[in-house]
C-alpha positions as CSV (number, residue, x, y, z in Angstrom):
1,M,0.0,0.0,0.0
2,V,1.3,3.4,-0.9
3,Q,-0.5,6.6,0.2
4,K,-0.5,9.2,-2.5
5,N,-1.1,12.9,-2.2
6,F,-2.6,13.4,-5.6
7,K,-5.9,14.3,-7.1
8,C,-7.8,11.2,-8.0
9,D,-11.1,12.2,-9.4
10,N,-11.8,9.2,-11.6
11,C,-14.5,7.9,-9.2
12,I,-16.2,11.2,-9.1
13,E,-16.0,12.7,-12.5
14,N,-16.4,9.5,-14.7
15,K,-19.7,9.3,-16.5
16,D,-20.2,5.7,-15.2
17,S,-19.8,6.8,-11.6
18,V,-22.8,7.1,-9.3
19,F,-21.4,10.5,-8.3
20,N,-21.9,11.8,-11.8
21,V,-25.4,13.2,-10.8
22,L,-23.8,15.7,-8.3
23,T,-23.7,19.4,-9.0
24,P,-20.3,20.9,-9.7
25,Q,-20.3,22.4,-6.2
26,E,-21.1,19.0,-4.6
27,K,-18.4,17.3,-6.7
28,E,-15.9,19.9,-5.4
29,Q,-16.9,19.0,-1.8
30,L,-16.1,15.3,-2.6
31,L,-12.8,16.1,-4.2
32,K,-11.7,18.0,-1.1
33,S,-12.8,15.3,1.3
34,H,-11.6,12.1,-0.3
35,T,-8.3,10.3,-0.2
36,C,-6.5,8.1,-2.7
37,T,-4.3,5.1,-2.1
38,F,-2.4,2.8,-4.5
39,F,-2.3,-0.9,-3.8
40,K,0.0,-3.4,-5.5
41,K,-1.2,-6.8,-6.7
42,G,-1.7,-9.0,-3.6
43,D,-2.0,-6.1,-1.1
44,I,-4.8,-6.2,1.5
45,I,-7.2,-3.3,1.1
46,F,-9.2,-4.1,4.3
47,K,-9.4,-7.1,6.6
48,E,-12.4,-8.8,8.3
49,G,-12.9,-7.0,11.6
50,D,-11.5,-3.7,10.5
51,R,-13.6,-0.5,11.0
52,P,-14.6,1.4,7.8
53,S,-13.6,5.1,7.6
54,G,-15.5,5.9,4.5
55,L,-17.0,4.7,1.3
56,I,-14.4,2.8,-0.8
57,C,-14.6,3.3,-4.6
58,L,-12.3,1.4,-7.0
59,S,-10.8,3.9,-9.4
60,E,-8.5,1.5,-11.2
61,G,-7.7,-2.2,-11.2
62,K,-9.6,-5.3,-10.0
63,V,-10.4,-6.5,-6.4
64,K,-11.6,-9.7,-4.9
65,V,-13.8,-9.7,-1.7
66,F,-13.7,-12.9,0.2
67,K,-14.6,-14.4,3.6
68,E,-12.5,-17.0,5.4
69,G,-14.3,-20.2,6.1
70,V,-13.6,-23.5,7.9
71,G,-9.9,-24.4,7.9
72,G,-8.9,-21.0,6.6
73,R,-10.4,-21.7,3.1
74,E,-11.5,-18.6,1.3
75,Q,-14.8,-18.1,-0.4
76,I,-14.8,-15.3,-2.9
77,I,-18.0,-13.3,-2.4
78,R,-17.7,-10.9,-5.2
79,M,-15.3,-9.2,-7.6
80,A,-15.0,-5.5,-8.2
81,K,-14.0,-3.4,-11.1
82,P,-14.0,0.4,-11.7
83,F,-16.1,2.3,-10.5
84,G,-17.6,-0.1,-8.0
85,F,-18.0,0.2,-4.3
86,I,-16.6,-2.3,-1.8
87,G,-17.1,-2.6,2.0
88,Y,-20.2,-0.4,1.9
89,R,-22.4,-2.8,4.0
90,A,-20.2,-2.2,7.1
91,L,-20.1,1.5,6.6
92,F,-23.9,2.0,6.4
93,A,-24.6,-0.7,9.0
94,G,-22.3,1.0,11.5
95,G,-20.3,-2.1,12.0
96,N,-17.0,-3.8,11.2
97,Y,-16.1,-5.5,7.9
98,I,-17.3,-9.1,7.8
99,S,-15.1,-9.9,4.8
100,S,-11.7,-9.0,3.4
101,A,-10.6,-7.4,0.2
102,V,-7.4,-7.9,-1.8
103,A,-6.1,-6.4,-5.0
104,I,-5.8,-9.0,-7.7
105,E,-3.9,-6.5,-9.9
106,D,-2.4,-3.0,-9.2
107,C,-5.3,-0.8,-7.9
108,T,-6.1,2.7,-7.0
109,I,-8.7,3.1,-4.2
110,C,-10.6,6.3,-3.4
111,V,-12.2,6.7,0.1
112,V,-15.0,9.3,0.5
113,E,-15.4,10.5,4.1
114,K,-18.6,9.2,5.7
115,D,-19.8,12.6,7.1
116,I,-19.7,14.3,3.7
117,L,-21.2,11.3,2.0
118,I,-24.2,11.2,4.4
119,R,-24.7,14.9,4.0
120,L,-24.9,14.6,0.2
121,I,-27.2,11.6,0.4
122,R,-29.6,13.7,2.5
123,T,-29.6,16.6,0.1
124,N,-29.3,15.0,-3.3
125,G,-32.2,12.6,-4.2
126,D,-30.6,11.4,-7.4
127,L,-27.4,10.4,-5.6
128,S,-29.5,8.5,-3.0
129,L,-31.5,6.7,-5.7
130,G,-28.3,5.8,-7.5
131,I,-26.6,4.3,-4.4
132,I,-29.8,2.4,-3.6
133,Q,-29.9,1.0,-7.1
134,A,-26.3,-0.1,-6.9
135,F,-26.8,-1.8,-3.6
136,A,-30.0,-3.5,-4.8
137,S,-28.2,-4.8,-7.8
138,E,-25.4,-6.3,-5.6
139,L,-28.1,-7.9,-3.4
140,G,-29.7,-9.5,-6.4
141,F,-26.4,-10.9,-7.6
142,S,-25.6,-12.2,-4.1
143,N,-28.9,-14.0,-3.9
144,S,-28.4,-15.6,-7.3
145,R,-24.9,-16.7,-6.4
146,T,-26.1,-18.3,-3.2
147,V,-28.4,-20.6,-5.2
148,T,-25.7,-21.3,-7.7
149,L,-23.1,-22.3,-5.2
150,T,-25.4,-24.5,-3.2
151,Q,-27.5,-26.2,-5.9
152,K,-25.4,-26.6,-9.0
153,H,-22.9,-29.4,-9.5
154,I,-19.2,-28.8,-10.0
155,R,-19.4,-28.3,-13.8
156,G,-22.3,-25.9,-13.6
157,R,-20.6,-23.9,-10.8
158,L,-17.4,-23.5,-12.8
159,A,-19.2,-22.6,-16.0
160,E,-21.3,-20.0,-14.2
161,S,-18.1,-18.5,-12.6
162,L,-16.5,-18.2,-16.0
163,I,-19.6,-16.5,-17.4
164,F,-19.6,-14.2,-14.4
165,L,-16.0,-13.2,-15.0
166,H,-16.9,-12.4,-18.6
167,D,-19.9,-10.3,-17.5
168,T,-17.9,-8.5,-14.9
169,F,-14.6,-7.8,-16.7
170,G,-15.3,-8.6,-20.4
171,Y,-13.0,-10.0,-23.0
172,E,-9.7,-8.9,-24.4
173,Q,-9.4,-7.5,-27.9
174,D,-9.7,-11.0,-29.4
175,D,-13.3,-11.1,-28.1
176,A,-12.6,-14.5,-26.4
177,T,-9.9,-14.3,-23.7
178,L,-11.3,-13.3,-20.3
179,K,-9.9,-9.9,-19.2
180,V,-8.9,-11.1,-15.8
181,Y,-6.1,-13.6,-14.9
182,L,-6.9,-15.6,-11.8
183,S,-5.0,-18.4,-10.1
184,R,-6.6,-21.8,-10.1
185,E,-7.1,-21.4,-6.3
186,D,-9.0,-18.1,-6.9
187,I,-11.2,-19.8,-9.6
188,A,-11.9,-22.6,-7.1
189,N,-12.7,-20.2,-4.3
190,L,-15.1,-18.3,-6.6
191,S,-16.8,-21.6,-7.6
192,N,-17.0,-23.2,-4.1
193,M,-14.8,-26.2,-4.9
194,T,-11.3,-27.5,-4.2
195,T,-8.4,-26.3,-6.3
196,S,-7.9,-29.9,-7.6
197,N,-11.5,-30.0,-8.8
198,A,-11.2,-26.7,-10.5
199,I,-8.0,-27.8,-12.3
200,R,-9.7,-31.1,-13.3
201,T,-12.9,-29.4,-14.5
202,L,-11.0,-26.7,-16.5
203,S,-9.0,-29.4,-18.2
204,T,-12.3,-31.2,-19.1
205,F,-13.8,-28.1,-20.5
206,A,-10.6,-27.6,-22.6
207,S,-10.7,-31.2,-23.9
208,E,-14.4,-30.6,-24.9
209,G,-13.5,-27.5,-26.8
210,V,-15.4,-25.2,-24.5
211,I,-12.4,-23.2,-23.5
212,S,-8.6,-23.1,-24.2
213,I,-6.0,-22.5,-21.4
214,D,-2.7,-20.8,-21.6
215,G,-1.3,-20.4,-18.1
216,R,-3.7,-18.1,-16.3
217,K,-5.3,-17.0,-19.6
218,I,-8.7,-18.6,-20.3
219,K,-10.2,-18.2,-23.8
220,V,-13.9,-19.1,-24.2
221,M,-14.1,-21.1,-27.5
222,D,-17.8,-21.9,-27.3
223,H,-19.9,-19.5,-25.2
224,Y,-23.2,-21.2,-26.1
225,K,-22.0,-24.5,-24.7
226,L,-20.5,-22.9,-21.6
227,Q,-23.9,-21.2,-21.0
228,R,-25.6,-24.5,-21.6
229,I,-23.4,-26.3,-19.0
230,S,-24.2,-23.5,-16.5
231,D,-28.0,-23.6,-17.1
232,L,-28.1,-27.4,-16.7
233,G,-26.3,-27.0,-13.4
């Protein structure tokens, strides 16, 4: 982690940011009351049990949010990309983090002070609605993932995870390679399976022509078949 004294307005000024609905004066308030921090790949952004100091917005990079289970095994709860929020449940619930967040590639994180955020939520209805919609979308995703991870078989879970990675991060310029490079352990933790099962199932998908594998690069060769495997569960 490297604390930077620079102006990081990506989370506030970007057209895809929830803060884009603010007036110029309100944006200026945020710019004066937020901090930016650079995290290298593998750095911990926050840990379970920590107390939030503000709303965390991902300006650049990719992040995994996970909870440690029995025997120290991780379960990846969600992945974040710019300009998503992480750790907001604890902030608005007035509690500590119940999960941890780690940078899966170099990241820049913006933190908006809680007091100024609450003040703007109370005075700007469009901002309030935007934040509610963002949180509701995350809740819907979490509900769907709960069903996926508890009811689908191994093949269905892994196929769904690969589709989720595409929906979240997209493809590279070849329109086939997933634009995120995860370890086999992370893929397993995302899919609620052991690393050995993830490796075995990925190899099976490759032999069936559904995907191709080059180190951590995964190319989807047959999206329809991958979707079919996910749907069948």
